[in-house]
C-alpha positions as YAML, in Angstrom:
chain: A
units: angstrom
residues:
- id: 1
  name: MET
  ca: [-91.07, -137.93, -67.82]
- id: 2
  name: ALA
  ca: [-93.85, -140.48, -67.43]
- id: 3
  name: VAL
  ca: [-96.77, -140.21, -69.78]
- id: 4
  name: GLU
  ca: [-100.19, -141.40, -68.63]
- id: 5
  name: SER
  ca: [-101.99, -143.74, -70.90]
- id: 6
  name: SER
  ca: [-105.29, -142.70, -72.44]
- id: 7
  name: SER
  ca: [-107.13, -145.35, -70.40]
- id: 8
  name: THR
  ca: [-105.80, -143.89, -67.14]
- id: 9
  name: GLN
  ca: [-106.90, -140.41, -68.18]
- id: 10
  name: GLN
  ca: [-110.38, -141.70, -68.93]
- id: 11
  name: LYS
  ca: [-110.69, -143.42, -65.54]
- id: 12
  name: ARG
  ca: [-110.05, -140.22, -63.57]
- id: 13
  name: PRO
  ca: [-113.15, -138.33, -64.78]
- id: 14
  name: ALA
  ca: [-115.25, -141.44, -64.18]
- id: 15
  name: ALA
  ca: [-113.91, -141.78, -60.64]
- id: 16
  name: SER
  ca: [-114.56, -138.08, -60.02]
- id: 17
  name: ARG
  ca: [-118.14, -138.40, -61.17]
- id: 18
  name: LEU
  ca: [-118.61, -141.46, -58.97]
- id: 19
  name: GLY
  ca: [-117.23, -139.58, -55.96]
- id: 20
  name: ILE
  ca: [-119.53, -136.64, -56.59]
- id: 21
  name: ALA
  ca: [-122.49, -139.04, -56.87]
- id: 22
  name: PHE
  ca: [-121.62, -140.66, -53.53]
- id: 23
  name: LEU
  ca: [-121.22, -137.23, -51.93]
- id: 24
  name: ALA
  ca: [-124.58, -136.05, -53.28]
- id: 25
  name: GLY
  ca: [-126.20, -139.26, -52.09]
- id: 26
  name: GLY
  ca: [-124.74, -138.77, -48.61]
- id: 27
  name: VAL
  ca: [-125.95, -135.18, -48.44]
- id: 28
  name: LEU
  ca: [-129.42, -136.27, -49.56]
- id: 29
  name: MET
  ca: [-129.49, -139.03, -46.94]
- id: 30
  name: LEU
  ca: [-128.47, -136.60, -44.20]
- id: 31
  name: ALA
  ca: [-131.17, -134.19, -45.36]
- id: 32
  name: LEU
  ca: [-133.80, -136.93, -45.23]
- id: 33
  name: VAL
  ca: [-132.70, -138.06, -41.77]
- id: 34
  name: GLY
  ca: [-132.68, -134.45, -40.57]
- id: 35
  name: ALA
  ca: [-136.14, -133.85, -42.00]
- id: 36
  name: PHE
  ca: [-137.48, -137.00, -40.33]
- id: 37
  name: PHE
  ca: [-136.13, -136.08, -36.89]
- id: 38
  name: GLY
  ca: [-137.25, -132.48, -37.42]
- id: 39
  name: TYR
  ca: [-140.76, -133.75, -38.16]
- id: 40
  name: GLN
  ca: [-140.72, -135.92, -35.05]
- id: 41
  name: ALA
  ca: [-139.60, -132.94, -32.95]
- id: 42
  name: TYR
  ca: [-142.42, -130.86, -34.44]
- id: 43
  name: ILE
  ca: [-144.96, -133.57, -33.61]
- id: 44
  name: ASP
  ca: [-143.68, -133.80, -30.03]
- id: 45
  name: VAL
  ca: [-144.05, -130.04, -29.57]
- id: 46
  name: ARG
  ca: [-147.28, -129.75, -31.56]
- id: 47
  name: TYR
  ca: [-148.99, -132.44, -29.50]
- id: 48
  name: ASP
  ca: [-147.24, -131.81, -26.20]
- id: 49
  name: ASP
  ca: [-150.54, -132.31, -24.38]
- id: 50
  name: LEU
  ca: [-151.26, -135.93, -25.17]
- id: 51
  name: VAL
  ca: [-154.77, -135.71, -23.78]
- id: 52
  name: ILE
  ca: [-157.24, -132.98, -24.69]
- id: 53
  name: THR
  ca: [-160.63, -133.16, -23.02]
- id: 54
  name: ALA
  ca: [-163.74, -131.18, -23.86]
- id: 55
  name: PRO
  ca: [-166.82, -130.53, -21.72]
- id: 56
  name: LEU
  ca: [-169.92, -132.44, -22.74]
- id: 57
  name: THR
  ca: [-172.94, -130.18, -23.10]
- id: 58
  name: LEU
  ca: [-176.13, -132.22, -22.94]
- id: 59
  name: PRO
  ca: [-179.18, -130.71, -24.69]
- id: 60
  name: THR
  ca: [-182.41, -129.95, -22.90]
- id: 61
  name: ASP
  ca: [-185.93, -130.78, -24.00]
- id: 62
  name: GLN
  ca: [-186.76, -127.09, -24.42]
- id: 63
  name: GLU
  ca: [-183.65, -126.19, -26.43]
- id: 64
  name: LEU
  ca: [-182.42, -129.23, -28.29]
- id: 65
  name: PHE
  ca: [-178.82, -128.96, -29.42]
- id: 66
  name: ALA
  ca: [-178.54, -125.17, -29.33]
- id: 67
  name: PRO
  ca: [-175.93, -123.85, -31.81]
- id: 68
  name: PHE
  ca: [-172.47, -123.52, -30.32]
- id: 69
  name: SER
  ca: [-170.94, -120.07, -29.92]
- id: 70
  name: THR
  ca: [-167.45, -119.02, -28.93]
- id: 71
  name: ALA
  ca: [-166.18, -115.94, -27.16]
- id: 72
  name: VAL
  ca: [-165.00, -113.53, -29.84]
- id: 73
  name: ALA
  ca: [-163.51, -110.07, -29.98]
- id: 74
  name: ILE
  ca: [-166.12, -107.65, -31.32]
- id: 75
  name: ILE
  ca: [-164.94, -104.60, -33.25]
- id: 76
  name: ASP
  ca: [-167.08, -101.55, -32.47]
- id: 77
  name: GLN
  ca: [-168.47, -99.90, -35.58]
- id: 78
  name: PRO
  ca: [-169.84, -96.36, -35.95]
- id: 79
  name: SER
  ca: [-173.61, -96.19, -35.50]
- id: 80
  name: SER
  ca: [-173.98, -94.44, -38.84]
- id: 81
  name: SER
  ca: [-171.75, -94.05, -41.84]
- id: 82
  name: THR
  ca: [-172.02, -92.70, -45.35]
- id: 83
  name: ASN
  ca: [-169.62, -95.34, -46.63]
- id: 84
  name: ASP
  ca: [-171.51, -98.39, -47.88]
- id: 85
  name: ALA
  ca: [-168.34, -100.45, -48.47]
- id: 86
  name: PRO
  ca: [-168.28, -103.75, -46.54]
- id: 87
  name: THR
  ca: [-166.21, -103.79, -43.38]
- id: 88
  name: LEU
  ca: [-163.82, -106.51, -42.29]
- id: 89
  name: ALA
  ca: [-166.21, -107.44, -39.50]
- id: 90
  name: SER
  ca: [-169.09, -107.86, -41.96]
- id: 91
  name: LEU
  ca: [-167.02, -109.97, -44.34]
- id: 92
  name: TYR
  ca: [-165.80, -112.22, -41.52]
- id: 93
  name: PRO
  ca: [-168.49, -112.07, -38.83]
- id: 94
  name: GLY
  ca: [-166.78, -113.71, -35.88]
- id: 95
  name: THR
  ca: [-170.03, -113.95, -33.96]
- id: 96
  name: GLU
  ca: [-171.40, -116.26, -36.66]
- id: 97
  name: ILE
  ca: [-168.33, -118.13, -37.96]
- id: 98
  name: THR
  ca: [-165.57, -119.47, -35.74]
- id: 99
  name: PRO
  ca: [-161.98, -118.65, -36.79]
- id: 100
  name: GLN
  ca: [-161.28, -122.17, -38.09]
- id: 101
  name: PHE
  ca: [-163.61, -121.55, -41.03]
- id: 102
  name: TRP
  ca: [-162.65, -118.02, -42.00]
- id: 103
  name: ALA
  ca: [-160.65, -119.34, -44.97]
- id: 104
  name: ASN
  ca: [-163.83, -120.98, -46.30]
- id: 105
  name: PRO
  ca: [-166.89, -119.32, -44.71]
- id: 106
  name: PHE
  ca: [-169.41, -121.31, -46.77]
- id: 107
  name: TRP
  ca: [-168.08, -124.54, -45.24]
- id: 108
  name: ALA
  ca: [-169.24, -123.27, -41.86]
- id: 109
  name: GLU
  ca: [-172.85, -123.49, -43.04]
- id: 110
  name: ASP
  ca: [-172.42, -127.22, -43.67]
- id: 111
  name: VAL
  ca: [-170.98, -127.89, -40.21]
- id: 112
  name: ASP
  ca: [-173.27, -125.63, -38.23]
- id: 113
  name: ASP
  ca: [-174.33, -127.38, -35.03]
- id: 114
  name: ALA
  ca: [-178.03, -126.70, -35.64]
- id: 115
  name: SER
  ca: [-177.96, -128.31, -39.09]
- id: 116
  name: ILE
  ca: [-175.99, -131.31, -37.86]
- id: 117
  name: THR
  ca: [-178.24, -132.04, -34.89]
- id: 118
  name: ALA
  ca: [-181.58, -131.31, -36.59]
- id: 119
  name: GLY
  ca: [-184.06, -134.13, -36.04]
- id: 120
  name: PHE
  ca: [-182.14, -135.82, -33.23]
- id: 121
  name: LEU
  ca: [-183.82, -136.44, -29.88]
- id: 122
  name: PRO
  ca: [-181.91, -136.21, -26.59]
- id: 123
  name: LEU
  ca: [-181.42, -139.42, -24.65]
- id: 124
  name: SER
  ca: [-183.88, -138.20, -22.03]
- id: 125
  name: ALA
  ca: [-186.64, -138.46, -24.65]
- id: 126
  name: VAL
  ca: [-185.79, -141.97, -25.84]
- id: 127
  name: SER
  ca: [-185.75, -145.32, -24.07]
- id: 128
  name: LEU
  ca: [-182.90, -147.25, -25.69]
- id: 129
  name: PRO
  ca: [-182.25, -150.92, -24.96]
- id: 130
  name: ALA
  ca: [-178.92, -151.91, -23.46]
- id: 131
  name: THR
  ca: [-178.27, -154.39, -26.29]
- id: 132
  name: GLY
  ca: [-179.94, -155.73, -29.42]
- id: 133
  name: LEU
  ca: [-179.29, -152.86, -31.84]
- id: 134
  name: GLY
  ca: [-177.73, -153.33, -35.28]
- id: 135
  name: PRO
  ca: [-174.08, -152.77, -36.27]
- id: 136
  name: ALA
  ca: [-172.77, -149.53, -37.76]
- id: 137
  name: THR
  ca: [-173.22, -149.19, -41.52]
- id: 138
  name: PHE
  ca: [-172.15, -145.60, -42.22]
- id: 139
  name: VAL
  ca: [-170.22, -142.90, -40.35]
- id: 140
  name: ARG
  ca: [-170.20, -139.13, -40.81]
- id: 141
  name: ILE
  ca: [-167.96, -136.55, -39.16]
- id: 142
  name: PRO
  ca: [-169.18, -133.28, -40.70]
- id: 143
  name: ILE
  ca: [-166.50, -131.03, -39.26]
- id: 144
  name: ILE
  ca: [-163.76, -132.88, -41.17]
- id: 145
  name: GLY
  ca: [-165.93, -133.72, -44.18]
- id: 146
  name: LEU
  ca: [-165.89, -137.48, -43.66]
- id: 147
  name: GLU
  ca: [-168.66, -139.74, -45.00]
- id: 148
  name: ILE
  ca: [-167.66, -143.40, -45.14]
- id: 149
  name: GLY
  ca: [-169.11, -146.89, -44.99]
- id: 150
  name: THR
  ca: [-168.11, -149.62, -42.57]
- id: 151
  name: LEU
  ca: [-166.78, -153.15, -42.85]
- id: 152
  name: GLU
  ca: [-166.79, -155.89, -40.23]
- id: 153
  name: LEU
  ca: [-163.20, -156.81, -39.36]
- id: 154
  name: ARG
  ca: [-161.86, -160.34, -39.40]
- id: 155
  name: ALA
  ca: [-159.74, -161.64, -36.54]
- id: 156
  name: LEU
  ca: [-156.32, -162.78, -37.78]
- id: 157
  name: PRO
  ca: [-153.86, -164.90, -35.74]
- id: 158
  name: PHE
  ca: [-151.02, -162.77, -34.38]
- id: 159
  name: GLY
  ca: [-148.55, -164.24, -31.90]
- id: 160
  name: ASP
  ca: [-150.48, -165.66, -28.97]
- id: 161
  name: GLY
  ca: [-153.60, -163.69, -29.75]
- id: 162
  name: LEU
  ca: [-155.61, -162.09, -32.54]
- id: 163
  name: LYS
  ca: [-155.05, -159.01, -34.68]
- id: 164
  name: TYR
  ca: [-157.53, -156.74, -36.44]
- id: 165
  name: GLU
  ca: [-156.41, -154.70, -39.45]
- id: 166
  name: ALA
  ca: [-158.12, -151.51, -40.59]
- id: 167
  name: PRO
  ca: [-159.96, -152.18, -43.87]
- id: 168
  name: PRO
  ca: [-159.11, -150.40, -47.14]
- id: 169
  name: PHE
  ca: [-161.28, -147.36, -47.97]
- id: 170
  name: GLU
  ca: [-163.76, -148.03, -45.15]
- id: 171
  name: LEU
  ca: [-164.02, -147.93, -41.37]
- id: 172
  name: GLY
  ca: [-163.61, -151.20, -39.52]
- id: 173
  name: ILE
  ca: [-166.02, -152.38, -36.84]
- id: 174
  name: ILE
  ca: [-165.48, -155.23, -34.37]
- id: 175
  name: PRO
  ca: [-168.37, -157.74, -34.43]
- id: 176
  name: SER
  ca: [-167.91, -158.77, -30.78]
- id: 177
  name: GLN
  ca: [-168.11, -155.20, -29.46]
- id: 178
  name: PRO
  ca: [-171.23, -153.10, -28.67]
- id: 179
  name: ASN
  ca: [-173.15, -151.61, -31.58]
- id: 180
  name: PRO
  ca: [-174.12, -147.94, -31.96]
- id: 181
  name: GLY
  ca: [-176.60, -146.81, -29.31]
- id: 182
  name: GLU
  ca: [-175.93, -149.75, -27.01]
- id: 183
  name: ILE
  ca: [-174.41, -149.54, -23.56]
- id: 184
  name: GLY
  ca: [-170.66, -150.02, -23.89]
- id: 185
  name: ASN
  ca: [-167.98, -148.85, -26.28]
- id: 186
  name: THR
  ca: [-168.36, -149.01, -30.07]
- id: 187
  name: TRP
  ca: [-164.96, -149.22, -31.82]
- id: 188
  name: LEU
  ca: [-164.22, -147.67, -35.23]
- id: 189
  name: PHE
  ca: [-160.84, -148.19, -36.94]
- id: 190
  name: GLY
  ca: [-159.54, -146.44, -40.06]
- id: 191
  name: HIS
  ca: [-156.32, -145.74, -41.94]
- id: 192
  name: LEU
  ca: [-154.59, -142.42, -41.39]
- id: 193
  name: GLU
  ca: [-152.88, -143.17, -44.71]
- id: 194
  name: SER
  ca: [-151.58, -146.22, -46.55]
- id: 195
  name: PRO
  ca: [-148.78, -145.15, -48.93]
- id: 196
  name: VAL
  ca: [-147.36, -148.65, -49.44]
- id: 197
  name: ARG
  ca: [-150.45, -150.85, -49.73]
- id: 198
  name: GLY
  ca: [-152.65, -148.11, -51.18]
- id: 199
  name: GLU
  ca: [-155.58, -148.85, -48.87]
- id: 200
  name: GLY
  ca: [-156.83, -145.29, -48.59]
- id: 201
  name: SER
  ca: [-156.71, -142.65, -45.87]
- id: 202
  name: VAL
  ca: [-160.23, -142.30, -44.49]
- id: 203
  name: PHE
  ca: [-158.97, -140.96, -41.13]
- id: 204
  name: ARG
  ca: [-156.33, -138.61, -42.58]
- id: 205
  name: ASP
  ca: [-158.12, -135.61, -41.01]
- id: 206
  name: LEU
  ca: [-158.92, -137.23, -37.67]
- id: 207
  name: PRO
  ca: [-155.92, -135.49, -36.01]
- id: 208
  name: LYS
  ca: [-157.66, -132.15, -36.72]
- id: 209
  name: VAL
  ca: [-160.02, -133.00, -33.86]
- id: 210
  name: TYR
  ca: [-157.14, -132.01, -31.57]
- id: 211
  name: ASP
  ca: [-157.35, -128.38, -32.69]
- id: 212
  name: PHE
  ca: [-161.14, -128.27, -32.72]
- id: 213
  name: LEU
  ca: [-161.36, -129.49, -29.13]
- id: 214
  name: ARG
  ca: [-158.57, -127.17, -28.01]
- id: 215
  name: GLN
  ca: [-160.44, -124.21, -29.49]
- id: 216
  name: GLY
  ca: [-163.75, -125.15, -27.88]
- id: 217
  name: GLN
  ca: [-165.48, -126.37, -31.03]
- id: 218
  name: ARG
  ca: [-168.00, -129.16, -30.76]
- id: 219
  name: VAL
  ca: [-167.13, -132.24, -32.79]
- id: 220
  name: TYR
  ca: [-170.03, -134.53, -33.70]
- id: 221
  name: VAL
  ca: [-169.84, -138.08, -35.06]
- id: 222
  name: ILE
  ca: [-172.98, -139.55, -36.62]
- id: 223
  name: VAL
  ca: [-173.12, -143.34, -36.81]
- id: 224
  name: ASP
  ca: [-175.90, -144.93, -38.87]
- id: 225
  name: SER
  ca: [-177.29, -148.43, -38.51]
- id: 226
  name: ALA
  ca: [-180.42, -150.33, -39.50]
- id: 227
  name: ASP
  ca: [-182.11, -148.92, -36.36]
- id: 228
  name: GLY
  ca: [-181.45, -145.24, -37.08]
- id: 229
  name: SER
  ca: [-178.78, -142.59, -36.59]
- id: 230
  name: PHE
  ca: [-176.82, -142.04, -33.40]
- id: 231
  name: LEU
  ca: [-175.23, -138.69, -32.61]
- id: 232
  name: TYR
  ca: [-172.00, -138.80, -30.62]
- id: 233
  name: GLN
  ca: [-170.04, -135.82, -29.31]
- id: 234
  name: ALA
  ca: [-166.24, -135.97, -28.98]
- id: 235
  name: THR
  ca: [-165.03, -135.50, -25.41]
- id: 236
  name: GLU
  ca: [-161.37, -136.49, -25.61]
- id: 237
  name: PHE
  ca: [-158.41, -136.61, -28.01]
- id: 238
  name: ARG
  ca: [-155.57, -138.84, -26.93]
- id: 239
  name: ILE
  ca: [-152.31, -140.09, -28.44]
- id: 240
  name: MET
  ca: [-151.28, -143.50, -27.13]
- id: 241
  name: PRO
  ca: [-148.57, -146.10, -27.84]
- id: 242
  name: LYS
  ca: [-150.03, -148.84, -29.98]
- id: 243
  name: GLU
  ca: [-149.14, -151.39, -27.29]
- id: 244
  name: ASP
  ca: [-151.57, -149.70, -24.89]
- id: 245
  name: ILE
  ca: [-154.62, -150.13, -27.13]
- id: 246
  name: TYR
  ca: [-157.07, -152.76, -25.94]
- id: 247
  name: PHE
  ca: [-160.84, -153.11, -26.17]
- id: 248
  name: TRP
  ca: [-161.82, -151.23, -23.04]
- id: 249
  name: SER
  ca: [-165.49, -151.06, -22.20]
- id: 250
  name: SER
  ca: [-167.74, -148.32, -20.87]
- id: 251
  name: GLU
  ca: [-170.66, -148.09, -18.49]
- id: 252
  name: GLY
  ca: [-172.23, -145.48, -20.74]
- id: 253
  name: ARG
  ca: [-172.98, -145.34, -24.46]
- id: 254
  name: THR
  ca: [-169.71, -144.35, -26.11]
- id: 255
  name: ALA
  ca: [-167.78, -144.77, -29.36]
- id: 256
  name: THR
  ca: [-164.00, -144.70, -29.84]
- id: 257
  name: LEU
  ca: [-162.27, -143.79, -33.11]
- id: 258
  name: VAL
  ca: [-158.72, -145.05, -33.74]
- id: 259
  name: ALA
  ca: [-156.09, -144.32, -36.41]
- id: 260
  name: SER
  ca: [-152.33, -144.91, -36.70]
- id: 261
  name: TRP
  ca: [-149.98, -142.03, -35.87]
- id: 262
  name: PRO
  ca: [-147.73, -140.20, -36.67]
- id: 263
  name: ARG
  ca: [-147.07, -140.16, -40.41]
- id: 264
  name: PHE
  ca: [-143.98, -142.05, -41.60]
- id: 265
  name: LYS
  ca: [-143.68, -143.84, -38.25]
- id: 266
  name: TYR
  ca: [-147.11, -145.18, -37.20]
- id: 267
  name: ASP
  ca: [-145.99, -146.48, -33.80]
- id: 268
  name: GLU
  ca: [-148.72, -144.61, -31.91]
- id: 269
  name: ARG
  ca: [-152.46, -144.26, -32.18]
- id: 270
  name: VAL
  ca: [-154.82, -141.29, -32.33]
- id: 271
  name: VAL
  ca: [-157.76, -142.13, -30.07]
- id: 272
  name: VAL
  ca: [-160.90, -139.97, -30.07]
- id: 273
  name: THR
  ca: [-163.51, -140.73, -27.41]
- id: 274
  name: THR
  ca: [-167.14, -139.77, -28.03]
- id: 275
  name: VAL
  ca: [-170.34, -139.96, -25.98]
- id: 276
  name: LEU
  ca: [-173.86, -140.56, -27.28]
- id: 277
  name: VAL
  ca: [-175.97, -137.38, -26.97]
- id: 278
  name: GLY
  ca: [-178.76, -137.80, -29.52]
- id: 279
  name: VAL
  ca: [-180.82, -140.38, -31.38]
- id: 280
  name: LYS
  ca: [-182.81, -140.34, -34.61]
- id: 281
  name: LEU
  ca: [-184.69, -143.64, -34.80]
- id: 282
  name: LYS
  ca: [-186.30, -145.38, -37.74]
- id: 283
  name: ASP
  ca: [-189.94, -146.38, -37.48]
- id: 284
  name: SER
  ca: [-189.02, -150.05, -37.36]
- id: 285
  name: ALA
  ca: [-186.75, -149.65, -34.34]
- id: 286
  name: ASP
  ca: [-188.01, -151.53, -31.30]
- id: 287
  name: VAL
  ca: [-187.64, -148.65, -28.82]
- id: 288
  name: SER
  ca: [-189.98, -146.24, -27.11]
- id: 289
  name: THR
  ca: [-189.95, -142.46, -27.02]
- id: 290
  name: SER
  ca: [-191.27, -140.22, -24.30]
- id: 291
  name: VAL
  ca: [-191.09, -136.62, -25.41]
- id: 292
  name: SER
  ca: [-192.63, -134.35, -22.82]
...
């Protein structure tokens, strides 16, 4: 009868542990691959409509930027009651707060249309020049809680052309493109996230515009410059292959916001189109107003 040596007996447990480690690693790898493809499938279904458009409601001189209201289901309450306890309808008044903000009703006060648009004049009351205004210095998107400064992007050689990279912790602006308030398209670039380089994620909530526009909520973007503040309203959410992005122009006064998409892949771009609807000028701005 053959007797195994002690060294052979010691090798078997080690080999078993190594096999278990390889098996566990394989299972983990399959789980990660499955999770990745599951996430991609979710994104494809979640954003099956690659283009969401929203109607642009221009304000009038008599009723500047009237607060937005949505159609809601109203629960009938008894005309009189001896019970003074608050009702569900009173705690979550749908006629005052849209469903997106029910989890945090106080946030709705900060993003109320009337408070956002206060002090802005409609374009019909202001005579803006076609060109000659200053570049963007600060951008606010109240509905997603974004307040961020801007940085002029440098053109870097890339293949046969030039490449612009989104700046860390700020929004990038293109010096050769129209400035806020001017005729044409103002471009704003930001990181969705930057897990490797650690350059921030200023546009991490930009994809939420998809839901807001789908649900009929107005989305305002305020762009500040040395000449004043310019109020843009989002009219379109689009997901595009990165190869299809180019500096398209506009015959109107528009601004386009761009971020990489989706997470973990970044081979597409979230593109939000906005149109200028209001202006709040500084005294030094060389423009004329004609409020009737």
